[in-house]
PyMOL commands that place a pseudoatom at each C-alpha (Angstrom):
pseudoatom trace, name=CA, resn=MET, resi=1, chain=A, elem=C, hetatm=0, pos=[-70.970, 44.463, -4.529]
pseudoatom trace, name=CA, resn=SER, resi=2, chain=A, elem=C, hetatm=0, pos=[-71.523, 41.670, -7.076]
pseudoatom trace, name=CA, resn=LEU, resi=3, chain=A, elem=C, hetatm=0, pos=[-74.506, 41.013, -9.294]
pseudoatom trace, name=CA, resn=ASN, resi=4, chain=A, elem=C, hetatm=0, pos=[-75.220, 38.072, -11.595]
pseudoatom trace, name=CA, resn=VAL, resi=5, chain=A, elem=C, hetatm=0, pos=[-78.820, 38.230, -12.842]
pseudoatom trace, name=CA, resn=VAL, resi=6, chain=A, elem=C, hetatm=0, pos=[-80.132, 37.110, -16.222]
pseudoatom trace, name=CA, resn=THR, resi=7, chain=A, elem=C, hetatm=0, pos=[-83.717, 37.548, -17.443]
pseudoatom trace, name=CA, resn=LEU, resi=8, chain=A, elem=C, hetatm=0, pos=[-84.744, 36.136, -20.828]
pseudoatom trace, name=CA, resn=VAL, resi=9, chain=A, elem=C, hetatm=0, pos=[-87.964, 35.606, -22.808]
pseudoatom trace, name=CA, resn=GLY, resi=10, chain=A, elem=C, hetatm=0, pos=[-87.980, 33.343, -25.843]
pseudoatom trace, name=CA, resn=ARG, resi=11, chain=A, elem=C, hetatm=0, pos=[-89.088, 30.063, -27.378]
pseudoatom trace, name=CA, resn=CYS, resi=12, chain=A, elem=C, hetatm=0, pos=[-87.786, 26.608, -26.494]
pseudoatom trace, name=CA, resn=GLY, resi=13, chain=A, elem=C, hetatm=0, pos=[-85.579, 25.084, -29.154]
pseudoatom trace, name=CA, resn=GLY, resi=14, chain=A, elem=C, hetatm=0, pos=[-86.515, 21.524, -28.246]
pseudoatom trace, name=CA, resn=ASP, resi=15, chain=A, elem=C, hetatm=0, pos=[-88.348, 19.362, -25.746]
pseudoatom trace, name=CA, resn=PRO, resi=16, chain=A, elem=C, hetatm=0, pos=[-86.845, 19.288, -22.237]
pseudoatom trace, name=CA, resn=ASP, resi=17, chain=A, elem=C, hetatm=0, pos=[-84.065, 16.811, -21.455]
pseudoatom trace, name=CA, resn=VAL, resi=18, chain=A, elem=C, hetatm=0, pos=[-84.940, 15.564, -17.963]
pseudoatom trace, name=CA, resn=LYS, resi=19, chain=A, elem=C, hetatm=0, pos=[-82.691, 13.511, -15.678]
pseudoatom trace, name=CA, resn=TYR, resi=20, chain=A, elem=C, hetatm=0, pos=[-83.744, 11.945, -12.390]
pseudoatom trace, name=CA, resn=PHE, resi=21, chain=A, elem=C, hetatm=0, pos=[-80.975, 11.131, -9.907]
pseudoatom trace, name=CA, resn=GLU, resi=22, chain=A, elem=C, hetatm=0, pos=[-80.906, 8.444, -7.206]
pseudoatom trace, name=CA, resn=SER, resi=23, chain=A, elem=C, hetatm=0, pos=[-80.701, 11.219, -4.617]
pseudoatom trace, name=CA, resn=GLY, resi=24, chain=A, elem=C, hetatm=0, pos=[-84.190, 12.344, -5.693]
pseudoatom trace, name=CA, resn=SER, resi=25, chain=A, elem=C, hetatm=0, pos=[-82.935, 15.455, -7.492]
pseudoatom trace, name=CA, resn=VAL, resi=26, chain=A, elem=C, hetatm=0, pos=[-84.354, 16.393, -10.880]
pseudoatom trace, name=CA, resn=LYS, resi=27, chain=A, elem=C, hetatm=0, pos=[-82.455, 18.308, -13.571]
pseudoatom trace, name=CA, resn=CYS, resi=28, chain=A, elem=C, hetatm=0, pos=[-83.956, 19.705, -16.752]
pseudoatom trace, name=CA, resn=SER, resi=29, chain=A, elem=C, hetatm=0, pos=[-81.885, 21.069, -19.644]
pseudoatom trace, name=CA, resn=LEU, resi=30, chain=A, elem=C, hetatm=0, pos=[-83.386, 23.256, -22.378]
pseudoatom trace, name=CA, resn=THR, resi=31, chain=A, elem=C, hetatm=0, pos=[-82.285, 25.544, -25.160]
pseudoatom trace, name=CA, resn=LEU, resi=32, chain=A, elem=C, hetatm=0, pos=[-83.915, 28.936, -25.529]
pseudoatom trace, name=CA, resn=ALA, resi=33, chain=A, elem=C, hetatm=0, pos=[-84.040, 30.888, -28.805]
pseudoatom trace, name=CA, resn=ILE, resi=34, chain=A, elem=C, hetatm=0, pos=[-84.341, 34.650, -28.703]
pseudoatom trace, name=CA, resn=ASN, resi=35, chain=A, elem=C, hetatm=0, pos=[-84.706, 36.697, -31.882]
pseudoatom trace, name=CA, resn=ARG, resi=36, chain=A, elem=C, hetatm=0, pos=[-82.778, 39.941, -31.921]
pseudoatom trace, name=CA, resn=PRO, resi=37, chain=A, elem=C, hetatm=0, pos=[-84.748, 42.875, -33.298]
pseudoatom trace, name=CA, resn=THR, resi=38, chain=A, elem=C, hetatm=0, pos=[-82.370, 43.432, -36.210]
pseudoatom trace, name=CA, resn=LYS, resi=39, chain=A, elem=C, hetatm=0, pos=[-82.853, 43.650, -39.947]
pseudoatom trace, name=CA, resn=ASN, resi=40, chain=A, elem=C, hetatm=0, pos=[-81.447, 40.123, -40.389]
pseudoatom trace, name=CA, resn=LYS, resi=41, chain=A, elem=C, hetatm=0, pos=[-83.536, 38.663, -37.517]
pseudoatom trace, name=CA, resn=GLU, resi=42, chain=A, elem=C, hetatm=0, pos=[-80.540, 36.991, -35.900]
pseudoatom trace, name=CA, resn=THR, resi=43, chain=A, elem=C, hetatm=0, pos=[-81.281, 34.352, -33.266]
pseudoatom trace, name=CA, resn=ASP, resi=44, chain=A, elem=C, hetatm=0, pos=[-79.320, 33.954, -30.029]
pseudoatom trace, name=CA, resn=TRP, resi=45, chain=A, elem=C, hetatm=0, pos=[-79.357, 30.513, -28.379]
pseudoatom trace, name=CA, resn=PHE, resi=46, chain=A, elem=C, hetatm=0, pos=[-79.025, 29.986, -24.635]
pseudoatom trace, name=CA, resn=ASN, resi=47, chain=A, elem=C, hetatm=0, pos=[-78.518, 26.770, -22.664]
pseudoatom trace, name=CA, resn=LEU, resi=48, chain=A, elem=C, hetatm=0, pos=[-80.748, 26.532, -19.590]
pseudoatom trace, name=CA, resn=GLU, resi=49, chain=A, elem=C, hetatm=0, pos=[-80.256, 24.366, -16.486]
pseudoatom trace, name=CA, resn=ILE, resi=50, chain=A, elem=C, hetatm=0, pos=[-83.252, 23.931, -14.172]
pseudoatom trace, name=CA, resn=TRP, resi=51, chain=A, elem=C, hetatm=0, pos=[-83.350, 21.941, -10.909]
pseudoatom trace, name=CA, resn=GLY, resi=52, chain=A, elem=C, hetatm=0, pos=[-85.944, 20.639, -8.443]
pseudoatom trace, name=CA, resn=LYS, resi=53, chain=A, elem=C, hetatm=0, pos=[-89.667, 21.343, -8.635]
pseudoatom trace, name=CA, resn=THR, resi=54, chain=A, elem=C, hetatm=0, pos=[-89.124, 24.007, -11.273]
pseudoatom trace, name=CA, resn=ALA, resi=55, chain=A, elem=C, hetatm=0, pos=[-87.476, 21.309, -13.423]
pseudoatom trace, name=CA, resn=GLU, resi=56, chain=A, elem=C, hetatm=0, pos=[-90.528, 19.077, -12.947]
pseudoatom trace, name=CA, resn=VAL, resi=57, chain=A, elem=C, hetatm=0, pos=[-92.823, 21.909, -14.071]
pseudoatom trace, name=CA, resn=ALA, resi=58, chain=A, elem=C, hetatm=0, pos=[-90.659, 22.410, -17.169]
pseudoatom trace, name=CA, resn=ALA, resi=59, chain=A, elem=C, hetatm=0, pos=[-90.671, 18.674, -17.890]
pseudoatom trace, name=CA, resn=ASN, resi=60, chain=A, elem=C, hetatm=0, pos=[-94.467, 18.494, -17.662]
pseudoatom trace, name=CA, resn=TYR, resi=61, chain=A, elem=C, hetatm=0, pos=[-95.516, 21.702, -19.420]
pseudoatom trace, name=CA, resn=VAL, resi=62, chain=A, elem=C, hetatm=0, pos=[-92.733, 23.009, -21.679]
pseudoatom trace, name=CA, resn=ARG, resi=63, chain=A, elem=C, hetatm=0, pos=[-92.373, 21.716, -25.238]
pseudoatom trace, name=CA, resn=LYS, resi=64, chain=A, elem=C, hetatm=0, pos=[-90.467, 22.740, -28.348]
pseudoatom trace, name=CA, resn=GLY, resi=65, chain=A, elem=C, hetatm=0, pos=[-91.746, 26.160, -29.413]
pseudoatom trace, name=CA, resn=SER, resi=66, chain=A, elem=C, hetatm=0, pos=[-93.206, 27.063, -25.987]
pseudoatom trace, name=CA, resn=LEU, resi=67, chain=A, elem=C, hetatm=0, pos=[-92.896, 30.732, -25.080]
pseudoatom trace, name=CA, resn=ILE, resi=68, chain=A, elem=C, hetatm=0, pos=[-91.246, 31.007, -21.657]
pseudoatom trace, name=CA, resn=GLY, resi=69, chain=A, elem=C, hetatm=0, pos=[-89.580, 33.592, -19.470]
pseudoatom trace, name=CA, resn=VAL, resi=70, chain=A, elem=C, hetatm=0, pos=[-86.715, 32.692, -17.164]
pseudoatom trace, name=CA, resn=SER, resi=71, chain=A, elem=C, hetatm=0, pos=[-84.593, 34.463, -14.612]
pseudoatom trace, name=CA, resn=GLY, resi=72, chain=A, elem=C, hetatm=0, pos=[-81.489, 33.151, -12.954]
pseudoatom trace, name=CA, resn=SER, resi=73, chain=A, elem=C, hetatm=0, pos=[-77.731, 33.515, -13.089]
pseudoatom trace, name=CA, resn=LEU, resi=74, chain=A, elem=C, hetatm=0, pos=[-74.960, 32.955, -15.618]
pseudoatom trace, name=CA, resn=LYS, resi=75, chain=A, elem=C, hetatm=0, pos=[-72.381, 30.247, -14.987]
pseudoatom trace, name=CA, resn=PHE, resi=76, chain=A, elem=C, hetatm=0, pos=[-69.720, 28.572, -17.110]
pseudoatom trace, name=CA, resn=GLU, resi=77, chain=A, elem=C, hetatm=0, pos=[-69.236, 24.823, -17.458]
pseudoatom trace, name=CA, resn=HIS, resi=78, chain=A, elem=C, hetatm=0, pos=[-65.616, 23.774, -17.970]
pseudoatom trace, name=CA, resn=TRP, resi=79, chain=A, elem=C, hetatm=0, pos=[-64.334, 20.490, -19.427]
pseudoatom trace, name=CA, resn=GLN, resi=80, chain=A, elem=C, hetatm=0, pos=[-61.533, 19.047, -21.507]
pseudoatom trace, name=CA, resn=ASP, resi=81, chain=A, elem=C, hetatm=0, pos=[-62.322, 17.774, -25.011]
pseudoatom trace, name=CA, resn=ARG, resi=82, chain=A, elem=C, hetatm=0, pos=[-61.648, 14.007, -24.992]
pseudoatom trace, name=CA, resn=SER, resi=83, chain=A, elem=C, hetatm=0, pos=[-60.409, 13.802, -28.575]
pseudoatom trace, name=CA, resn=THR, resi=84, chain=A, elem=C, hetatm=0, pos=[-58.229, 16.934, -28.722]
pseudoatom trace, name=CA, resn=GLY, resi=85, chain=A, elem=C, hetatm=0, pos=[-57.426, 17.608, -25.052]
pseudoatom trace, name=CA, resn=VAL, resi=86, chain=A, elem=C, hetatm=0, pos=[-58.406, 21.267, -25.518]
pseudoatom trace, name=CA, resn=ASP, resi=87, chain=A, elem=C, hetatm=0, pos=[-60.008, 23.051, -22.555]
pseudoatom trace, name=CA, resn=ARG, resi=88, chain=A, elem=C, hetatm=0, pos=[-63.580, 24.049, -23.390]
pseudoatom trace, name=CA, resn=THR, resi=89, chain=A, elem=C, hetatm=0, pos=[-66.229, 26.237, -21.742]
pseudoatom trace, name=CA, resn=LYS, resi=90, chain=A, elem=C, hetatm=0, pos=[-69.937, 26.737, -22.270]
pseudoatom trace, name=CA, resn=PRO, resi=91, chain=A, elem=C, hetatm=0, pos=[-72.146, 29.482, -20.819]
pseudoatom trace, name=CA, resn=VAL, resi=92, chain=A, elem=C, hetatm=0, pos=[-75.264, 28.163, -19.048]
pseudoatom trace, name=CA, resn=ILE, resi=93, chain=A, elem=C, hetatm=0, pos=[-78.163, 29.999, -17.434]
pseudoatom trace, name=CA, resn=LYS, resi=94, chain=A, elem=C, hetatm=0, pos=[-78.977, 28.439, -14.032]
pseudoatom trace, name=CA, resn=VAL, resi=95, chain=A, elem=C, hetatm=0, pos=[-82.721, 29.108, -13.844]
pseudoatom trace, name=CA, resn=ASP, resi=96, chain=A, elem=C, hetatm=0, pos=[-84.305, 30.158, -10.538]
pseudoatom trace, name=CA, resn=ARG, resi=97, chain=A, elem=C, hetatm=0, pos=[-87.697, 31.173, -11.917]
pseudoatom trace, name=CA, resn=LEU, resi=98, chain=A, elem=C, hetatm=0, pos=[-89.691, 29.872, -14.880]
pseudoatom trace, name=CA, resn=ASP, resi=99, chain=A, elem=C, hetatm=0, pos=[-92.732, 31.652, -16.342]
pseudoatom trace, name=CA, resn=LEU, resi=100, chain=A, elem=C, hetatm=0, pos=[-94.962, 29.858, -18.847]
pseudoatom trace, name=CA, resn=LEU, resi=101, chain=A, elem=C, hetatm=0, pos=[-96.006, 32.670, -21.159]
pseudoatom trace, name=CA, resn=GLY, resi=102, chain=A, elem=C, hetatm=0, pos=[-98.111, 30.919, -23.801]
pseudoatom trace, name=CA, resn=SER, resi=103, chain=A, elem=C, hetatm=0, pos=[-101.885, 30.782, -23.676]
pseudoatom trace, name=CA, resn=LYS, resi=104, chain=A, elem=C, hetatm=0, pos=[-103.563, 28.848, -20.874]
pseudoatom trace, name=CA, resn=ARG, resi=105, chain=A, elem=C, hetatm=0, pos=[-104.728, 26.307, -23.442]
pseudoatom trace, name=CA, resn=GLU, resi=106, chain=A, elem=C, hetatm=0, pos=[-101.103, 25.767, -24.543]
pseudoatom trace, name=CA, resn=ASN, resi=107, chain=A, elem=C, hetatm=0, pos=[-99.766, 25.363, -21.028]
pseudoatom trace, name=CA, resn=GLU, resi=108, chain=A, elem=C, hetatm=0, pos=[-102.659, 23.789, -19.112]
pseudoatom trace, name=CA, resn=ALA, resi=109, chain=A, elem=C, hetatm=0, pos=[-100.971, 25.015, -15.937]
pseudoatom trace, name=CA, resn=ASP, resi=110, chain=A, elem=C, hetatm=0, pos=[-100.264, 27.958, -13.698]
pseudoatom trace, name=CA, resn=MET, resi=111, chain=A, elem=C, hetatm=0, pos=[-98.544, 30.752, -15.564]
pseudoatom trace, name=CA, resn=SER, resi=112, chain=A, elem=C, hetatm=0, pos=[-95.414, 30.667, -13.377]
pseudoatom trace, name=CA, resn=TYR, resi=113, chain=A, elem=C, hetatm=0, pos=[-93.582, 28.697, -10.749]
pseudoatom trace, name=CA, resn=SER, resi=114, chain=A, elem=C, hetatm=0, pos=[-90.787, 29.640, -8.434]
pseudoatom trace, name=CA, resn=PRO, resi=115, chain=A, elem=C, hetatm=0, pos=[-89.546, 27.760, -5.357]
pseudoatom trace, name=CA, resn=SER, resi=116, chain=A, elem=C, hetatm=0, pos=[-90.388, 30.854, -3.302]
pseudoatom trace, name=CA, resn=ASP, resi=117, chain=A, elem=C, hetatm=0, pos=[-94.081, 30.205, -4.125]
pseudoatom trace, name=CA, resn=GLU, resi=118, chain=A, elem=C, hetatm=0, pos=[-94.011, 27.398, -1.564]
pseudoatom trace, name=CA, resn=PHE, resi=119, chain=A, elem=C, hetatm=0, pos=[-93.534, 29.735, 1.397]
for i in range(1, 119): cmd.bond("trace and resi %d" % i, "trace and resi %d" % (i + 1))
show_as sticks, trace
zoom trace
């Protein structure tokens, strides 16, 4: 049995970076900051990748500082650094579900969206 599930709640580190492709696909990239409950209040940063209608919701309603919850899976992007030739990797959370957790006034939208809501 295999399991790859990530659930996070935090604040967006910046406005969404949205890309529209000729195929009609939509991709949204975000950073998510999560404060660890430690004495030093350390912050962990996560890179999020959101596709499709969920990406459109993020593009329209999520802004820097928005409180959101996400669930999805962990993946690793691999590439070679152009200047040094060194192989690099970056962990990314591929988001399946996005919950807008701020006040209704902040979000002006439904409090969550998941592709499964369409069925």
